[in-house]
C-alpha positions as CSV (number, residue, x, y, z in Angstrom):
1,X,12.3,19.2,2.3
2,X,8.6,18.7,3.1
3,X,6.4,17.9,0.1
4,X,3.2,20.1,0.2
5,X,1.1,19.5,-2.8
6,X,-1.0,22.6,-2.3
7,X,1.8,25.2,-2.0
8,X,3.9,24.2,-5.0
9,X,5.2,27.3,-6.8
10,X,6.3,25.1,-9.7
11,X,6.0,21.4,-10.6
12,X,9.2,19.4,-10.1
13,X,9.3,16.8,-12.9
14,X,11.8,14.0,-13.3
15,X,13.6,12.6,-16.3
16,X,14.7,8.9,-16.2
17,X,17.9,7.8,-17.9
18,X,16.3,4.7,-19.4
19,X,13.2,2.5,-19.1
20,X,14.5,0.3,-16.2
21,X,12.6,1.2,-13.0
22,X,15.7,0.5,-11.0
23,X,17.3,3.7,-12.3
24,X,16.9,6.9,-10.4
25,X,15.1,9.6,-12.3
26,X,17.3,12.7,-12.7
27,X,17.2,16.4,-13.7
28,X,14.2,18.7,-13.5
29,X,11.8,20.3,-15.9
30,X,9.2,23.1,-15.5
31,X,5.7,22.3,-16.7
32,X,6.0,24.1,-20.0
33,X,9.0,21.9,-21.0
34,X,6.9,18.8,-21.2
35,X,7.0,18.6,-25.0
36,X,7.6,15.0,-26.0
37,X,6.5,11.4,-25.4
38,X,9.8,10.9,-23.7
39,X,9.1,13.7,-21.2
40,X,5.7,12.1,-20.4
41,X,7.3,8.7,-19.9
42,X,9.9,10.2,-17.7
43,X,7.1,11.5,-15.4
44,X,5.8,8.0,-15.2
45,X,9.2,6.6,-14.0
46,X,9.2,9.5,-11.5
47,X,5.9,8.3,-10.1
48,X,7.2,4.7,-9.8
49,X,10.3,6.0,-8.1
50,X,8.1,8.0,-5.6
51,X,6.1,4.9,-4.9
52,X,9.3,3.2,-3.9
53,X,10.1,5.9,-1.3
54,X,9.8,5.7,2.5
55,X,6.7,7.8,2.3
56,X,5.0,5.2,0.2
57,X,5.4,1.4,-0.2
58,X,9.1,1.7,0.8
59,X,7.9,2.1,4.4
60,X,4.9,4.2,5.3
61,X,2.1,2.4,3.4
62,X,3.1,-0.9,5.0
63,X,4.8,-0.1,8.4
64,X,2.3,2.5,9.5
65,X,-0.8,0.3,9.4
66,X,1.2,-2.4,11.0
67,X,2.1,-0.1,13.9
68,X,-1.5,1.1,14.3
69,X,-2.7,-2.5,14.4
70,X,0.3,-3.7,16.4
71,X,-1.6,-5.9,18.8
72,X,-0.5,-9.6,18.4
73,X,1.8,-8.8,15.5
74,X,4.5,-6.2,15.9
75,X,6.1,-4.2,18.8
76,X,8.1,-1.1,18.2
77,X,11.0,-1.0,20.5
78,X,13.0,1.8,18.8
79,X,13.7,5.3,20.1
80,X,12.1,7.3,17.4
81,X,9.2,9.1,19.2
82,X,7.1,9.6,16.0
83,X,6.9,5.9,15.4
84,X,6.3,5.2,19.1
85,X,3.4,7.6,18.9
86,X,1.8,5.7,16.0
87,X,1.9,2.4,17.9
88,X,0.7,4.0,21.2
89,X,-2.0,6.0,19.4
90,X,-0.7,9.3,20.7
91,X,-0.1,10.9,17.4
92,X,0.0,14.7,17.0
93,X,-0.7,16.7,13.9
94,X,3.0,17.5,13.3
95,X,4.0,13.9,13.4
96,X,6.5,13.2,10.6
97,X,4.9,9.9,9.5
98,X,1.6,11.4,8.3
99,X,3.5,14.2,6.8
100,X,5.6,11.9,4.7
101,X,2.7,9.6,3.6
102,X,0.5,12.6,2.7
103,X,3.3,14.5,1.0
104,X,4.7,11.6,-1.1
105,X,1.2,10.4,-1.8
106,X,0.0,13.7,-3.3
107,X,3.3,14.0,-5.2
108,X,2.6,10.7,-6.9
109,X,-1.0,11.8,-7.6
110,X,0.2,15.1,-9.1
111,X,2.7,13.3,-11.4
112,X,-0.1,11.0,-12.5
113,X,-2.4,13.9,-13.2
114,X,0.3,15.6,-15.3
115,X,0.8,12.4,-17.3
116,X,-2.9,12.2,-18.0
117,X,-3.0,15.8,-18.9
118,X,-0.1,15.5,-21.4
119,X,-1.1,12.0,-22.7
120,X,-1.7,13.3,-26.2
121,X,2.0,13.8,-26.6
122,X,2.4,10.0,-26.5
123,X,1.9,8.0,-29.7
124,X,-1.3,6.1,-30.3
125,X,0.5,2.7,-29.8
126,X,1.8,3.5,-26.3
127,X,-0.8,5.9,-25.1
128,X,-3.3,3.4,-23.5
129,X,-0.6,1.7,-21.5
130,X,1.0,4.9,-20.1
131,X,-2.4,6.4,-19.3
132,X,-3.4,3.1,-17.7
133,X,-0.3,3.0,-15.6
134,X,-1.0,6.6,-14.4
135,X,-4.6,5.6,-13.5
136,X,-3.4,2.5,-11.6
137,X,-0.8,4.4,-9.7
138,X,-3.2,7.2,-8.8
139,X,-6.0,4.8,-7.7
140,X,-3.6,2.7,-5.7
141,X,-2.2,5.8,-3.9
142,X,-5.7,7.0,-3.1
143,X,-6.6,3.6,-1.8
144,X,-3.6,3.6,0.6
145,X,-4.2,7.2,1.7
146,X,-7.9,6.7,2.4
147,X,-7.0,3.7,4.6
148,X,-4.8,5.9,6.7
149,X,-6.5,9.3,6.9
150,X,-10.2,8.4,6.9
151,X,-12.7,6.3,8.8
152,X,-13.3,2.8,7.2
153,X,-16.1,2.1,4.8
154,X,-17.4,-0.4,7.4
155,X,-18.2,2.5,9.8
156,X,-21.5,2.8,7.8
157,X,-21.3,6.5,7.2
158,X,-19.2,6.5,4.0
159,X,-21.6,9.2,2.5
160,X,-20.9,11.6,5.4
161,X,-17.4,10.7,6.7
162,X,-14.6,12.8,5.3
163,X,-12.2,11.1,2.9
164,X,-9.5,12.8,0.8
165,X,-9.2,15.8,-1.4
166,X,-9.7,14.5,-4.9
167,X,-7.1,16.3,-6.9
168,X,-7.6,15.2,-10.5
169,X,-5.8,17.9,-12.5
170,X,-2.1,18.8,-12.3
171,X,-0.8,21.6,-10.1
172,X,1.4,23.7,-12.4
173,X,1.4,26.9,-10.3
174,X,0.5,28.0,-6.9
175,X,-3.0,29.4,-6.4
176,X,-3.3,31.5,-3.3
177,X,-7.1,31.9,-3.4
178,X,-9.3,29.7,-1.2
179,X,-11.3,28.8,-4.3
180,X,-8.2,27.2,-5.8
181,X,-7.6,24.7,-3.0
182,X,-9.6,21.5,-2.7
183,X,-11.8,20.4,0.2
184,X,-12.1,16.8,1.4
185,X,-14.5,14.6,-0.5
186,X,-16.4,12.0,1.4
187,X,-15.3,8.4,1.9
188,X,-17.9,7.2,-0.6
189,X,-16.7,9.7,-3.1
190,X,-13.1,8.8,-2.6
191,X,-13.8,5.1,-3.1
192,X,-15.8,5.9,-6.2
193,X,-12.7,7.7,-7.6
194,X,-10.5,4.7,-6.7
195,X,-12.8,2.3,-8.4
196,X,-13.0,4.5,-11.5
197,X,-9.2,4.8,-11.7
198,X,-8.6,1.2,-11.3
199,X,-11.4,0.1,-13.6
200,X,-10.0,2.5,-16.2
201,X,-6.6,1.1,-15.7
202,X,-7.7,-2.5,-16.1
203,X,-9.4,-1.7,-19.4
204,X,-6.3,0.1,-20.8
205,X,-3.4,-1.9,-19.6
206,X,-1.9,-4.9,-21.4
207,X,-1.9,-8.4,-20.0
208,X,1.8,-8.1,-19.3
209,X,4.2,-5.2,-19.2
210,X,8.0,-4.6,-19.2
211,X,10.4,-3.8,-16.3
212,X,8.0,-4.7,-13.5
213,X,5.5,-2.0,-14.5
214,X,1.8,-2.3,-13.8
215,X,-0.3,-4.5,-16.1
216,X,-4.1,-5.2,-16.2
217,X,-3.9,-7.9,-13.5
218,X,-2.3,-5.4,-11.1
219,X,-5.4,-3.3,-11.5
220,X,-7.7,-6.2,-11.1
221,X,-5.9,-7.2,-7.9
222,X,-6.0,-3.8,-6.4
223,X,-9.7,-3.5,-7.3
224,X,-10.3,-6.7,-5.4
225,X,-8.7,-5.1,-2.4
226,X,-10.8,-2.0,-2.7
227,X,-14.0,-3.9,-3.2
228,X,-13.2,-6.1,-0.1
229,X,-12.8,-2.9,2.0
230,X,-16.2,-1.7,0.7
231,X,-17.9,-5.0,1.5
232,X,-18.7,-5.6,-2.2
233,X,-17.9,-9.2,-1.8
234,X,-19.1,-10.6,-5.2
235,X,-17.1,-7.9,-7.0
236,X,-14.0,-8.6,-4.8
237,X,-14.3,-12.3,-5.7
238,X,-14.7,-11.7,-9.3
239,X,-11.6,-9.4,-9.6
240,X,-9.5,-11.9,-7.6
241,X,-10.8,-14.8,-9.8
242,X,-9.7,-12.8,-12.9
243,X,-6.2,-12.6,-11.5
244,X,-6.0,-16.3,-10.5
245,X,-7.6,-17.5,-13.8
246,X,-5.0,-15.6,-15.8
247,X,-2.4,-18.2,-14.9
248,X,0.2,-15.5,-15.1
249,X,1.2,-16.0,-11.4
250,X,1.9,-19.1,-9.4
251,X,2.6,-19.8,-5.7
252,X,6.2,-20.5,-4.9
253,X,7.8,-21.9,-1.7
254,X,7.3,-19.4,1.1
255,X,11.1,-18.7,1.7
256,X,11.3,-17.7,-2.0
257,X,8.5,-15.2,-1.8
258,X,10.5,-12.5,-0.1
259,X,13.9,-10.9,-0.4
260,X,14.0,-11.5,-4.1
261,X,15.9,-9.8,-6.9
262,X,12.9,-8.7,-9.1
263,X,9.4,-10.2,-8.7
264,X,8.8,-13.7,-7.4
265,X,6.3,-15.9,-9.4
266,X,3.5,-14.9,-7.1
267,X,4.1,-11.1,-7.1
268,X,1.3,-9.4,-9.0
269,X,2.8,-6.0,-8.2
270,X,6.0,-5.2,-6.4
271,X,8.3,-2.4,-5.8
272,X,11.9,-2.8,-7.1
273,X,15.0,-1.6,-5.2
274,X,18.7,-1.7,-5.6
275,X,21.8,-0.2,-4.0
276,X,21.3,3.1,-5.8
277,X,17.5,3.4,-5.5
278,X,15.8,2.3,-2.3
279,X,13.6,3.4,0.5
280,X,16.5,3.9,2.9
281,X,19.2,2.0,4.9
282,X,19.7,4.0,8.0
283,X,16.7,5.8,9.3
284,X,14.0,4.9,6.8
285,X,12.8,1.8,4.9
286,X,11.0,-1.4,5.8
287,X,14.3,-3.4,6.1
288,X,15.8,-0.7,8.3
289,X,13.1,-1.2,10.9
290,X,12.2,-4.8,10.5
291,X,15.7,-6.2,10.2
292,X,17.8,-6.8,13.4
293,X,20.8,-4.7,14.3
294,X,23.1,-7.7,13.7
295,X,22.3,-7.7,10.0
296,X,22.5,-4.0,9.4
297,X,19.0,-2.8,10.4
298,X,17.8,-0.8,13.3
299,X,15.8,-3.7,14.7
300,X,13.1,-1.3,15.9
301,X,10.1,-3.5,14.8
302,X,10.0,-6.8,16.6
303,X,7.6,-9.7,16.2
304,X,5.1,-9.6,19.1
305,X,5.5,-12.5,21.6
306,X,1.7,-13.0,21.0
307,X,2.1,-13.6,17.3
308,X,2.7,-17.4,17.7
309,X,-0.8,-17.6,19.1
310,X,-2.2,-16.9,15.6
311,X,-1.0,-20.3,14.3
312,X,-3.0,-23.5,14.6
313,X,-0.4,-25.9,13.2
314,X,3.1,-26.4,14.6
315,X,4.3,-27.4,11.1
316,X,3.3,-24.1,9.6
317,X,6.5,-22.7,8.0
318,X,5.2,-19.1,8.4
319,X,5.4,-19.3,12.2
320,X,9.2,-20.1,11.9
321,X,9.8,-17.4,9.3
322,X,11.5,-15.3,11.9
323,X,15.1,-14.8,13.2
324,X,16.4,-13.8,16.6
325,X,18.3,-10.6,17.1
326,X,18.3,-7.3,18.8
327,X,17.6,-3.6,18.2
328,X,20.3,-1.0,18.1
329,X,19.1,0.2,21.5
330,X,19.6,-3.3,23.0
331,X,16.2,-5.0,23.0
332,X,16.4,-8.7,22.0
333,X,13.6,-10.4,20.3
334,X,12.5,-12.0,17.1
335,X,12.2,-10.4,13.6
336,X,10.2,-11.3,10.6
337,X,12.2,-12.6,7.7
338,X,9.9,-11.0,5.2
339,X,12.0,-7.8,5.2
340,X,15.4,-9.3,6.1
341,X,17.6,-8.1,3.2
342,X,18.3,-4.6,1.9
343,X,17.8,-3.7,-1.8
344,X,15.2,-6.5,-2.6
345,X,11.8,-6.3,-4.1
346,X,8.9,-5.2,-1.9
347,X,5.7,-7.2,-2.6
348,X,2.7,-5.0,-2.7
349,X,0.0,-7.5,-3.7
350,X,0.6,-11.3,-4.0
351,X,-1.3,-14.3,-5.4
352,X,-1.9,-15.8,-2.0
353,X,-4.0,-12.7,-1.1
354,X,-6.2,-13.3,-4.2
355,X,-6.9,-16.9,-3.0
356,X,-7.9,-15.6,0.5
357,X,-9.9,-12.8,-1.0
358,X,-11.7,-15.0,-3.4
359,X,-12.4,-17.6,-0.9
360,X,-13.8,-15.3,1.8
361,X,-15.7,-13.2,-0.6
362,X,-17.3,-16.2,-2.2
363,X,-18.3,-17.5,1.2
364,X,-19.9,-14.2,2.1
365,X,-21.6,-13.6,-1.2
366,X,-22.6,-17.1,-2.0
367,X,-21.7,-16.7,-5.7
368,X,-18.3,-18.3,-6.2
369,X,-16.9,-17.6,-9.6
370,X,-14.0,-20.0,-9.4
371,X,-12.7,-22.6,-6.9
372,X,-14.7,-23.2,-3.7
373,X,-13.7,-21.4,-0.5
374,X,-12.4,-24.6,1.1
375,X,-10.1,-25.2,-1.7
376,X,-8.9,-21.6,-1.8
377,X,-7.9,-21.5,1.9
378,X,-6.2,-24.9,1.6
379,X,-4.2,-23.9,-1.4
380,X,-2.6,-21.2,0.8
381,X,-2.3,-23.3,3.9
382,X,-0.7,-26.3,2.2
383,X,1.9,-24.2,0.5
384,X,2.9,-23.1,4.0
385,X,3.0,-26.7,5.3
386,X,-0.1,-26.4,7.4
387,X,-2.7,-29.2,7.5
388,X,-5.7,-28.7,5.2
389,X,-9.0,-27.8,6.8
390,X,-12.1,-30.0,6.3
391,X,-14.6,-27.3,6.8
392,X,-14.2,-23.5,6.5
393,X,-15.9,-20.4,7.9
394,X,-15.4,-16.7,7.7
395,X,-13.3,-16.6,10.8
396,X,-10.9,-19.1,9.2
397,X,-10.2,-16.7,6.4
398,X,-9.6,-13.8,8.8
399,X,-7.1,-15.8,10.8
400,X,-5.5,-17.1,7.7
401,X,-4.9,-13.5,6.5
402,X,-3.2,-12.8,9.8
403,X,-0.9,-15.7,9.2
404,X,-0.2,-15.2,5.5
405,X,-0.1,-11.4,5.2
406,X,1.5,-10.5,8.5
407,X,3.9,-7.5,8.4
408,X,2.5,-6.5,5.0
409,X,0.1,-3.8,6.1
410,X,-3.0,-6.0,5.9
411,X,-4.0,-6.4,9.6
412,X,-5.4,-2.9,10.0
413,X,-7.8,-2.8,7.0
414,X,-8.9,-6.4,7.8
415,X,-9.7,-5.6,11.5
416,X,-11.5,-2.4,10.5
417,X,-13.4,-4.2,7.8
418,X,-14.8,-6.8,10.2
419,X,-15.3,-4.2,13.0
420,X,-13.0,-5.9,15.4
421,X,-11.3,-4.1,18.3
422,X,-7.8,-2.9,17.6
423,X,-5.3,-2.7,20.5
424,X,-8.2,-2.2,22.8
425,X,-9.9,0.4,20.7
426,X,-13.1,0.3,18.7
427,X,-12.4,-0.4,15.0
428,X,-13.6,3.2,14.1
429,X,-11.9,5.0,17.0
430,X,-10.6,8.5,16.1
431,X,-7.1,7.5,17.3
432,X,-6.8,4.9,14.5
433,X,-7.1,7.6,11.8
434,X,-4.0,9.7,11.1
435,X,-4.2,13.5,11.3
436,X,-4.1,15.6,8.2
437,X,-0.6,17.2,8.5
438,X,-0.7,20.5,10.3
439,X,1.2,22.2,7.5
440,X,-1.5,21.2,5.0
441,X,-4.2,22.6,7.3
442,X,-2.3,25.8,7.6
443,X,-1.8,26.1,3.9
444,X,-5.4,25.2,2.9
445,X,-8.3,26.4,5.1
446,X,-10.7,24.3,3.1
447,X,-9.3,21.2,4.7
448,X,-11.1,19.9,7.7
449,X,-8.9,18.2,10.4
450,X,-9.7,14.7,11.6
451,X,-11.3,14.6,15.1
452,X,-9.0,14.8,18.1
453,X,-6.2,16.7,16.3
454,X,-7.3,20.3,16.4
């Protein structure tokens, strides 16, 4: 069933069996049945569960930007035409991938809006944490969506380019009038909301939280990512430095960073999965596409033969973090080991990213708040077995991101941020922006479609 936030006749709400995020939320409530703190907390678990789904970090928020920026990183060899269209930049407005990302994204946003609307039902002791989590999840979701459905901040026209509809109140009933349906805000306005949400979350959330739920450092880390996209380098460095300086996280050996039960020591925020609750094992999910057929995956997303050219040291463990295999359609090749096993945690933002962000941002802004840029990049390189650099420039940090954060959805926003060509296209080419789903355009005449999809 397609999720369409603007044509809901009622709000589907979820109740979780307990506080463990590995448990699938069950049952349904109508809006007027939200009467207790437990009901509000159940909505929160529902939002986390949606974030795990294939339309969010379980697949779309990571795989889709990888396919758009596939050059020198990933090659899609599968038979699913919608995924092929993303890689080949021949997407149409009825492509299922934008539909899933948009639908799940706005479902999460609506759950977060409902939590905030009903927050007074929660006791004073727990209220800041739950509201902070809702703000974090909403800001994070908007950040992912604006990176897929709008031109990048680096385009230079953030005040004019169309961003996202900013829906900040819950949808409890369907409003058929045009006045009741939101139009798209600008990219600048969308980022302003993202910053406001994440800043609010950082102020409300505790320094640590239970059951892999978001804490203050998750918000600081996501803020650093948003500020980096915006070119606010001093702010990006400051937020990353706050996370590093907390000492709550530590780099581990590279092979222990992925395919873990629960968070690794360097996971600032990660999505939990198990056999009952996961993004998919047959036709959806990161492992389904990135794992070879021989180990239970489809093997549709192979490592590009050009990927090895990104590395500058033969001893770099990251270059060898691949396994040979084949797709279910018979194409042989290499596969990243980052998503090798089903039912494992999906890292969303890691400590190594904070070192690379702080180092590059300090180098650009000239106001390092913590360690110097050379030390930051070498911290990441030496963990991977690569020789330390003796001097460092901006280009070194960009290349290090491609080595460290490959197959994690980072390549597209990084290439757009530095205004580099992407698979032979200009960084702000219309084909690198997903279409607003046709069903949404049909349901809401206030929405303006992205260029090239009318």
